[in-house]
N, C-alpha and C positions, 0 to 999 in steps of 0.2 A: 126617531135618533135613541141610542142606547142609555140606558141609565146607570151610574155610578153604583145604586145599591142604598144609596144614601135617602133617607125620606124625607119627602119636601118638608122640611118642618124648620119655621125659621130659627128654632133654636139650634138646630144640627148645623145648619146653612151658617150662622154667625160662627158657630164654633170653628168650622172648617175655614171661614176667611180668616177666624184669628190666627188658626194653624198655617195658614199662607203667607200671612205676615210675618209671622215668626221663621218661615224656612229660610234656608239660606240659597236656594236655587231661584232663579228667577222664575216667577209664575204669572202669566197672563191669562186671563177669562176673556173670551170672543164668541162671537156668533156670526155667520155671515160676513165672515172676515173682516168684523169690525170689534175695537178694543171695547168690553166690558166694564174691565177692572185689572187691577194688576197688585203684585205685593211690591214691597219696599225693596226688595232685592232685584226685581226687575227695573224698577226705576234706576238705581244705583249701575246698575248695567248698561243702558241707555244713557243713563246722565241728564233724566227728563222726569218732570214731575208726573203723579198720576192725573191731576187735573188736566194736563197738555195731552195724556197719551187716550182718555177716553173718549170715544168715539172715532179715533184714529184708524185707518185701515190696516189691518196688520201687515198686509204685504208692502206697505211703505215702511215699515220696520226695517226690512232684508234690504241688504245691496241688489241690484238690479238685475245681475246675473243668478242671484239666487230666488228671484221671485215666483219664477214659473216652477220651480220645485217646492216650494212652500206653498203655492196655490194647489198643485195638483194633491198634496197631502191633506189641505184644508177641505177642498170641495168633494174629494173622493173620499173623505173620512178616513185616511189611511193614519193607524196609529202606529206605525214603524219611524222609530227615531231616523234623523237625516242631518247633514252639517249643513250651515249657510254661514254666513257672513253678515255683520250688522254693523253699522256705523257707530264709533265709540265716541266722547265728549271731547278727549283731544285730537279729535281728526281722524285717526286711526279705525282699524277694526278689529272686531271681535269673531275669533271665530268659536260659533255655538251649537251645541247638539241640543235639537228640537224635537221632543216628543209629545203630540197631541192625544188626547182621551177624552170621550166622553162624560161631562158632568151637568149638575144642577144649579144654577146661582140663582139664589132667590126667588127659589120653585117654579124657573124657565129652563129648557133644556137649553145646554151651549157646551161648548167645548174649552178646555184648560189646557194649556201649552207646559212642560215644563221647560226653561231656558237653560242650560249649562254651559257655563264659559269655560269652552275647552282651549282656550287660546294658551294656557300655561302648558298644558299637556300636551299640544301640538308642538311648542317649543321644544320640551322636553322629548318628544319623538323625533324632531327633526333633529335635537343635538345627540339623540344616541343613534341615528341613521349616520349623521358626519363622523361622530366617532368611529362607528363600523368602519364608516367607507374610508376614515383617516386609517386605521388600523390594518383594514383589509389591504389597501395600497401599500402601507408600509410593509405588511408580510409578503405581498407580492412581489415588490420591487428589492426586497432584501436578497444579498448576494449568500446570506449563510442558508443552511439547509433546514427547513422547520417542518414539522408534520406533527397531527394529532391522531393518536393511535387508541380506539376504543377495543377492549377484549381483543386485542392482540392482531387487529385489523386496522388498516391506514384508514382513517375519516377523512383527512384531509393531507395534502403536500402543496407546498408553495412552487412557483417554477424553476428556483433553485435548486428544490430536490429532485424533481423531474429531469434537470440536466444534469444533476450530479450521479443519478442512475439510470442514465439514458434510457429513460420510458416517458410514453406519454402520461400526463397525469391520470387520465381516463383507465389507463391500463394499470393502475397503481391503488388505485380506490377498492376500498374493501379487500386489497390483497393484504397475504400475511406477513405480517412486519419482520418477523425471524428471518424470512428469505432476504431482507435488506443486508443480513448479519453474515460475516464469514463461518461456514460450519463451527470451526473449531473455536469460536467464540460467543456460540449461540447461549451455551450455559453460564459462560458471564453476564450476559445480558439479561438473559432469566433471572440470575441471582441477586443482580443489581436492583430490577426492578419489584423484587419482592421486599429487599432490603428497605427501598424507598415507601411502599406500602407500610411499611411496619414502622417508619417514622425516622428511619436514617438521616440526617442531615446531610450526607457526602450525597449528593445527586447527581455526580458525574463519573465516568467511566472512560478509558482508551482504550478502544478496540478496531478490529478490522472491518469494514463494510465491503461489500460485492456488487459491481453493477455490470452488468443489469443483472437485476436481482434473480436468484433462483435457489430451489429447494437445495441444489448441490453446485458444485465447480464446475463450469463448463471450458471450452478450449478459448472462447472470447472472452473470459470473465476478466475484469480488472479489478485489483485488490486495492485499497485506500485504508489509509490510517486515521482515524476521525477522534475526538474528542465529543462524547455525547453528553449532554446535560438534560434530565427529565424534570417535570413537574407537574404534580395532579391538579387537573382543570375539571371544569365542567364545560362539555361541549354538547350544545342541542340537547339540555336538561338531562345530561347524562355523565356519568365519570370517564373522564380521559386521561391520557398522558401527554403532555405537551412537549416537545422535542425538539434541540436543536442540538444540529452538529456542525462541528467545526473540523474542517479539513486540514489535519496535521502531515500529510503524506510528504510533502516537500519538506516541512521539518525534520520528518524523521528520516528521510533521505540524505539531508545534511547531515544529520547527525551521525548516521551511518558512515557516510564519507569520512566526517572527523574521527570515527572510531578507527575506521581502517587505516586513516592516514598514522593515526596514534600507535597502533598494534603495527603498522611498518616502519614507524620510527623506533619503534621498541624492538623490531625483528632485526633493524638494522645494528641499533646498539648491542644488540646480544649477540650478531654476527662477529660484529667488531672484537668485543672480548673474546669470543671464540677463537677467531681466528690471529688475534696476539698468541694468544696461548698455545695453540696450535704451533703456529710458525715458529714461536720460540722455542717450542719441544722440537720440531722436525727438521729446523735446520741447526739444531745443535749436533748433530751426530755427524752428518755428512762435513760440518766445518770441523768436527774435532779429529774425523778422520782425515782430512786434508792436512791439517795441522799435523796431526801425528805422524803421515806417511811423508810430509816433506821436511819435518826435522829430521827425519832418520835418513831421508838420502842426503840433504844438507852435513849432517855431523857424522854420518857412518856410512859413507856412501863407497868408501874404498874398503870396508871391510863386510861390506854385501857380496853376494854371488850375483851373478846376471838375472838369475831366477828372481832372486829376493826382491832386486832393484825393478824387475819388470812388473812383480806383483805390488808393490810400492806405488810403481806409477798406475797399475789399475786401477788400486783402490782410490788414487785420486779421481784418476776419470772417471770411475762409478760414483764416486761422492759428486762429481760435477755435474754429472747427468741425473743424477737424482736430484739435485738441485735445480738443475736447469726446468726438468718434468714439473717440479713442483712450482717454480715463477710461469711456466706456461699455463697451469691449473689456476693459478692466480689470476694471471691477467685475463684468461677466458673467462673466469668466474666474474671478473669487475665489469667485464665488458658486458655479461650477461645480466650481471643486477642493474648497470648504469642504462639498460636497454639500448645498447648501441649492438647486440648482437644482430648480423643481418645473415639470410638466406640467401646466397645468390646461386643457384643450381645451373652449373655447366656442364656440356658432355664430358663425363667421366668414365676412362677405362677402368670399371668395376674392380677386376681380377686383379690387374697391375695394381691399383693404389692398396688393395686387402692384403697383397704378397709384399708389398714395401712396407706396410704397418708391421707385419709380422716379424720379416726382418730387422727392424729397428727394434721390435720389443725384445727379440732375442740376442739381439746385441747387448741392450741393456741389462739381460738377466744372465749374461755370459753362457748362455746357451744350457741352462740347468734343466730346461723343461723340451718338451717336443709341441709344435704347435701343426697340425694337419690342416688344410684348407679342401673341401667338398665343394664343388660346385655340380649344383643339380639341374638337368635341364628345364627351361630355355637358358640359364647362365651360361656362358662359356668364355674364355680368353678374349675374344671379340665383343661380348657385350659392353654397350655405352648406355649410361644412362644418365639423366639431369640430374645431377646432385651437387652439393656444395661440397666440395675435396675437404676443403680445411674441417670444416666441422665432419664430416666423416673420418677423418685420421684422428681427429678429437675423440670420438665415440669409440672407435676400434683401438686405441692405442689406452684409451683409459680400461676397456672391458678385458682386452689381453694381457694388459698388466696387474691387474687385479686376478685375473685366473692364475698366472703365471705365480704371484706372489702367494696366493693362499693355498696352490698346492704343494704337495711333496716333490722333493728333488724325483727327477727322469719322469714325473708324470704327463702325459697326454693332455694338451688342449686342441678342442675340436671348434674351427670356424665353416658353417654352411651356408651357402648362399643358394637361393631358390625363389622362383617365381609363386606367388600363392593367389589364390582369388580374393576376393573383398571380404572383410569381415566385420564383425559387431564386437565395437571395443566393449560395451556394458547393456543391460537391458534398458536403461534410460537415456543412452545417448549414442545412436548407431553411428558408426564411421564405417561408409560405405564407398569404396573404391573398386574401380573395374579391374586392377590387379597391383599386386603390392611384391616391393621386393621385400625379403624376410632372410634375416642374418642372424644366425644361432652362434653364440658363444657358448661353449660347454666347458666345465672341467670337472674332475673327480674329488678338488679338494676340501676344506673344511666346511663348507656350507653357510648356511646363514640361519641364525635363531628365529623360529617363527615370529616371535614378538620383535623384533628388527623389521621383518619384512614391510609392514605399512609407514616406516620411518627411513626406508633405505637412500630414496631419494632427495632426503632434504641437506642442507649445506651444512658440512662439516659433522655429518651424524656418522659414527662409528659402529659398527656391531660390535656386541658383548664380548664375542669369540676373537675380535680384531683388535682391542686396544691397545695389546702388546708389541705393534707388529707397525710399523713404519708406516704412515698414510698421512692426508690431508682432509678425508672426508671431503674432498671435493668433486671426485672423478665420477661419481655416478650421478650429481646433482649436474654437472656438465652434459653429461650423456644425455638426463632428461630433459633440458633444456634445448639441447642440440637436435634431438628428436623430433621435438615438438615444435621448432622453426622451420623442420620440413613438412610438418603438417601430418608427422607419423606418430608410432606411441612406442613404447619400453614396456617390455612384462619380463617379469623373474620367476623364475619356478626352482624353489630350491629346499634341500630338508638337511638339516644341522650333519655334519659329519659323511655328508653323501654327496657334496658336490653341490653345485650351483648352473643354472642355464638362463643366458640373458638372452633375450629374442627383441631385435630390432626389425619394426615393420614402417617402411619408408615406400611414399608413392613410386610407383615403376612409372617411368615416363621415359621410354626406349628412344634412343636417337638413331632415326634412319642411316641405313648404312651408304 
């Protein structure tokens, strides 16, 4: 049997026994599985006296299930530590770690076993395991997105995060964490991380995320608003960032709806103010004309020549027509603003409607201008299309009225009707039609300043060179909405001082003859 290196000297042995008695760990000397001696710590551990243990089989000190393991270590001379259970004085059991090694006891080769009570350590370990399990269950079942990031790579994410980012958790482990963030907000995320590392107490930031994550935006990308909170922690003995994400998308959408509602309410308030101002100004002139002409006829009719009386009556009629046109525009705009405008396409004799509107416009204009109608193949007198005739009349009436109003006396206005193939409205939103009706109203009038073109179809807007001319500022807004109600588009081309050209593009839906 291997020796310990201590000489077989009674003095050394006695000193060793003294040290053994002073040890805080249980020590038991044995040979042939029989207890030769033990220290006080071993007595206390088992709750038995040294005298009662001497000569006892060491195997009987263990619980039955552990005796086989103990016997193998003892009889094979194994010095590797092993765990075993021993009965305690209170009826319970203690978990001990046993390590045997060769020794010389009173000049006699034997073995000594160090018996450490690990019950407390095992309890602590179990407590730690329970805590880890509890926190893991908490994290795994949390609705909030939770991630651990190390070196900008995702080290862990909970199921809520996997669902939020529309990926299996295994697909996101070791994934670039910045790819979770919207490309436009990644610089913000990096800046916040640097500030947090530098000790900034503000650990949160609101930004956009994308799912599924990607280096760039894809066609199926979903953008969400989140509040991100980060904290520096240790993860598997390495520095990491613990991140919590709270989805703010619904809240932001609600705020955006409220903002739009408030903006709309403000817009309506502004429209009301502008309407009152415009109406009080625009109605004053025709009412004044009616009052002056009617008083002239009432008090001086006998002194007026037939021509003067006709002119006075014509002035009254013209003022009434002007007020009627304004009222029609107000009512049409009111229906549009209230969402009551409806497009009801019916078979419409296109050329007849256009000529009828031209006749009405020239009558109101006292035939001070010329209007020429051009029909280009395949448009002809018999062409019938599915259109809302009332809206079509409103569109043409406003465009023709403006063309005459802003053109010099005697100038010609041209109206062209033709069919064209599908067009692209702009580079981002193509508007494809198999075929379109194109109506162009062109004049040689004062034109439209370049700065007014973007605002031309807004309600009550008047171009800078037209503020001194009568008008409500509603005509073009009505044209725009009527065209869009048809699913079409209106375009304008103009140079100030050189006239204007308005182009209506409407769906071509022919009615079989």
